[in-house]
C-alpha positions in Angstrom: -19.7 -103.9 -75.6 -21.1 -106.3 -73.0 -17.7 -107.6 -71.8 -16.9 -104.1 -70.6 -19.9 -104.0 -68.1 -19.8 -107.5 -66.6 -18.8 -108.0 -63.0 -15.2 -107.0 -62.3 -14.7 -106.1 -66.0 -12.3 -103.3 -65.1 -10.4 -101.5 -62.3 -10.0 -97.8 -61.8 -6.9 -96.2 -60.4 -7.8 -93.6 -57.7 -4.4 -92.8 -56.3 -4.3 -89.4 -58.1 -6.9 -87.0 -56.6 -9.0 -85.2 -59.1 -8.3 -81.5 -58.3 -10.3 -78.6 -59.6 -7.8 -75.7 -59.9 -9.2 -72.2 -59.7 -7.4 -68.8 -59.9 -6.3 -66.1 -62.2 -4.8 -65.7 -65.6 -1.6 -63.8 -66.7 -2.0 -60.0 -66.7 0.3 -57.4 -68.1 3.2 -59.8 -68.2 2.7 -61.0 -64.6 2.3 -64.8 -64.5 -0.7 -66.0 -62.5 0.1 -68.1 -59.5 -2.3 -70.8 -60.7 -0.6 -71.1 -64.1 2.9 -71.1 -62.3 1.6 -74.1 -60.3 0.4 -75.9 -63.4 3.7 -75.3 -65.1 5.5 -77.0 -62.2 3.1 -79.9 -62.4 3.7 -80.4 -66.1 7.5 -81.0 -65.7 6.9 -84.6 -64.6 4.0 -87.1 -64.3 1.6 -85.1 -62.1 0.6 -86.8 -58.8 -2.8 -85.2 -59.1 -5.3 -84.9 -62.0 -5.8 -81.2 -62.5 -8.9 -79.9 -64.2 -9.6 -76.2 -65.2 -13.1 -74.8 -65.8 -12.0 -73.0 -69.0 -10.7 -76.2 -70.5 -13.8 -78.2 -69.8 -16.6 -75.7 -70.1 -16.3 -74.9 -73.9 -17.2 -78.6 -74.5 -20.5 -78.3 -72.8 -23.4 -78.5 -75.3 -26.2 -78.5 -72.7 -25.2 -76.5 -69.7 -24.1 -73.0 -70.7 -24.1 -71.5 -67.2 -20.5 -71.3 -66.0 -21.5 -71.1 -62.3 -23.6 -74.2 -62.5 -20.8 -76.0 -64.4 -18.2 -75.0 -61.8 -20.5 -76.2 -59.1 -20.5 -79.6 -60.9 -16.7 -79.7 -61.2 -16.3 -78.8 -57.6 -18.7 -81.5 -56.5 -17.0 -84.1 -58.7 -13.5 -83.2 -57.6 -11.6 -84.7 -54.6 -10.1 -81.3 -53.9 -10.9 -77.7 -54.9 -7.7 -75.7 -55.0 -8.2 -71.9 -55.1 -5.4 -69.4 -55.8 -6.9 -66.2 -54.4 -5.5 -63.7 -57.0 -8.2 -62.3 -59.3 -11.8 -61.1 -59.2 -13.0 -64.4 -60.6 -11.2 -66.3 -57.9 -12.6 -64.0 -55.3 -16.1 -64.9 -56.5 -15.3 -68.6 -56.6 -14.0 -68.5 -53.0 -17.3 -67.0 -51.9 -19.3 -69.5 -54.0 -17.6 -72.6 -52.7 -17.6 -71.4 -49.1 -21.4 -71.4 -49.4 -21.6 -75.0 -50.6 -21.5 -77.4 -47.7 -20.2 -80.4 -49.7 -17.6 -78.4 -51.4 -16.2 -76.3 -48.5 -15.1 -79.5 -46.8 -12.6 -80.2 -49.6 -11.4 -76.7 -50.5 -7.8 -75.6 -50.1 -7.0 -71.9 -50.3 -3.6 -70.6 -51.5 -3.0 -67.0 -50.6 0.0 -64.6 -50.3 0.9 -63.5 -46.8 0.5 -59.8 -47.8 -3.0 -60.3 -49.0 -3.9 -62.5 -46.0 -3.1 -59.6 -43.6 -5.8 -57.3 -45.2 -9.0 -56.9 -43.1 -11.1 -57.6 -46.2 -14.5 -59.3 -46.5 -12.8 -62.1 -48.3 -10.3 -62.9 -45.5 -12.8 -62.3 -42.6 -15.7 -64.0 -44.4 -15.3 -66.9 -47.0 -11.7 -67.7 -46.3 -12.2 -67.8 -42.5 -15.2 -70.0 -43.0 -13.3 -72.4 -45.3 -10.4 -72.6 -42.7 -13.0 -73.6 -40.1 -15.0 -76.2 -42.2 -12.4 -77.7 -44.6 -10.4 -80.9 -44.0 -7.5 -78.6 -45.0 -7.6 -76.8 -41.7 -5.3 -74.0 -42.8 -4.5 -71.7 -45.7 -1.3 -72.4 -47.8 0.6 -69.2 -47.7 3.0 -67.9 -50.3 5.7 -65.2 -49.7 5.0 -63.3 -52.9 3.9 -63.5 -56.5 6.5 -66.1 -57.5 5.6 -69.7 -56.8 8.7 -71.8 -56.3 9.2 -75.5 -57.0 9.2 -75.9 -53.2 5.8 -74.1 -53.0 4.3 -76.3 -55.7 5.5 -79.4 -54.0 4.2 -78.2 -50.7 0.8 -77.7 -52.2 0.8 -81.2 -53.7 2.0 -82.7 -50.5 -0.7 -80.9 -48.5 -3.4 -82.4 -50.8 -1.9 -85.9 -50.8 -1.3 -86.0 -47.1 -4.8 -84.7 -46.2 -7.1 -86.7 -48.5 -7.8 -90.4 -48.0 -5.2 -92.7 -49.5 -6.3 -95.5 -51.8 -3.7 -98.1 -52.6 -6.1 -100.5 -54.1 -7.9 -99.9 -57.4 -11.7 -99.4 -57.5 -13.3 -102.6 -59.0 -16.4 -102.2 -61.2 -19.5 -104.1 -60.1 -22.6 -103.5 -62.2 -25.4 -101.8 -60.2 -29.0 -101.4 -61.3 -28.7 -97.7 -61.6 -25.8 -95.7 -63.1 -26.1 -93.2 -60.2 -25.3 -95.9 -57.7 -21.7 -96.1 -59.0 -19.0 -94.1 -57.3 -18.3 -90.9 -59.3 -14.9 -92.1 -60.6 -16.5 -95.4 -61.8 -19.2 -93.3 -63.6 -16.4 -91.3 -65.3 -14.6 -94.6 -66.2 -17.8 -96.0 -67.7 -18.1 -93.0 -70.0 -14.4 -93.1 -70.9 -14.6 -96.9 -71.6 -17.6 -96.5 -73.8 -16.0 -93.8 -76.0 -12.7 -95.8 -76.2 -14.4 -99.0 -77.3 -16.6 -97.3 -79.8 -13.5 -95.5 -81.2 -15.5 -92.2 -81.2 -19.0 -91.2 -80.1 -21.3 -88.3 -79.5 -22.8 -87.6 -76.1 -26.2 -88.9 -77.2 -24.7 -92.1 -78.5 -22.8 -92.7 -75.2 -26.0 -92.1 -73.3 -28.1 -94.5 -75.4 -25.5 -97.2 -75.1 -25.1 -96.9 -71.3 -28.9 -97.1 -71.0 -28.6 -100.7 -72.3 -26.7 -101.6 -69.2 -27.9 -99.2 -66.5 -31.0 -97.3 -65.4 -31.0 -93.6 -64.5 -28.5 -92.5 -67.2 -29.2 -88.8 -68.0 -27.9 -87.2 -71.1 -26.9 -84.0 -69.2 -24.8 -86.0 -66.8 -23.0 -87.8 -69.6 -22.4 -84.5 -71.3 -20.8 -83.1 -68.2 -18.6 -86.2 -67.7 -17.4 -86.0 -71.3 -16.5 -82.3 -70.8 -14.6 -83.2 -67.6 -12.8 -86.0 -69.4 -11.8 -83.6 -72.1 -10.7 -81.1 -69.5 -8.1 -83.6 -68.1 -7.1 -84.7 -71.6 -8.4 -88.2 -71.2 -10.5 -87.6 -74.3 -10.3 -85.5 -77.4 -13.1 -83.9 -79.3 -13.9 -83.1 -83.0 -17.2 -81.3 -83.6 -19.8 -83.5 -81.7 -17.6 -86.6 -81.5 -15.4 -87.5 -78.6 -12.5 -89.9 -78.9 -9.6 -91.4 -77.0 -6.4 -89.7 -78.3 -4.2 -92.5 -77.0 -3.2 -94.7 -79.9 -2.8 -97.6 -77.5 -6.3 -97.2 -76.1 -6.3 -97.9 -72.4 -2.6 -98.5 -71.8 -1.1 -96.1 -69.3 -4.6 -94.6 -68.9 -5.4 -91.8 -66.5 -8.4 -93.6 -65.1 -8.5 -97.3 -66.0 -5.7 -99.4 -64.6 -6.7 -102.9 -65.7 -9.4 -104.8 -67.7 -10.7 -108.3 -67.4 -11.5 -108.6 -71.1 -9.7 -108.1 -74.4 -10.0 -104.4 -75.3 -8.5 -105.1 -78.7 -11.2 -107.8 -79.5 -14.1 -105.5 -78.6 -12.6 -102.6 -80.5 -12.1 -104.8 -83.6 -15.8 -105.8 -83.4 -17.0 -102.2 -83.0 -14.7 -101.0 -85.8 -16.2 -103.7 -88.1 -19.7 -102.4 -87.2 -18.7 -98.8 -87.9 -17.2 -99.8 -91.3 -20.2 -102.0 -92.3 -22.7 -99.2 -91.6 -20.3 -96.5 -93.0 -21.3 -94.5 -89.9 -20.4 -90.9 -89.1 -17.7 -92.3 -86.9 -16.2 -94.4 -89.7 -15.9 -91.3 -91.9 -14.3 -89.4 -89.0 -11.8 -92.2 -88.4 -10.8 -92.4 -92.0 -10.6 -88.7 -92.8 -9.5 -87.2 -89.4 -7.7 -90.0 -87.6 -6.1 -91.8 -90.6 -7.5 -95.2 -89.5 -8.2 -97.8 -92.2 -12.0 -98.5 -91.9 
């Protein structure tokens, strides 16, 4: 595994902002604005990486408090996008308005009808977000139908407001894992799982501790959940794995490597086979890989 963590071993694409998307769910046949937005994104390669709490949170084995986990997602994201349309999203709006590091990157989407109400939500949290956020206004919708133009307008607002990074982020090994930028921390976790073929949270933690100080199991568990939430990883029981058959080609995070991924994977597969590990059994029985 050492080739993966030497100087300039890999590069991370950061052109697509990690966006924590909050809002409602479909009710009584009425499609939620948030889900309409995600459906528009899915029609082509999304220019943002969308993560939903309900897709990531079930994979938490340590932190079982949803509020704390949402605070983690919000702090990890480049943008927090809130569709104000349900009791849950009302609570999230209030929560994120009270977090100084999160309010700065929060974008509120609201209907014009709702925005005219003299409610606590409009006169309190939303007003505060408008004042403090880099997104200095609310994105307004005319009604409960989100058009392709609306979806593109939201994406354009995010991309035009956040910093633009044309160059990839290059990995340089620090002494402490926490000294890495967050996207590089995510990439290290993703890289570890990919090169091992599959791994549990505790195994990823132990391996990363061979190369860095200050690697906490709770942090790794949260990163694995986030990676599962954006479909960069899959999960079977306690094992996480990269579902991409071509490993890091066309990867959501890692744009280039300065070592042979296939060579390292061949070595780790040989070790898994020799030791007839839990991963070897999983690869044979669940992934159809000849181990």
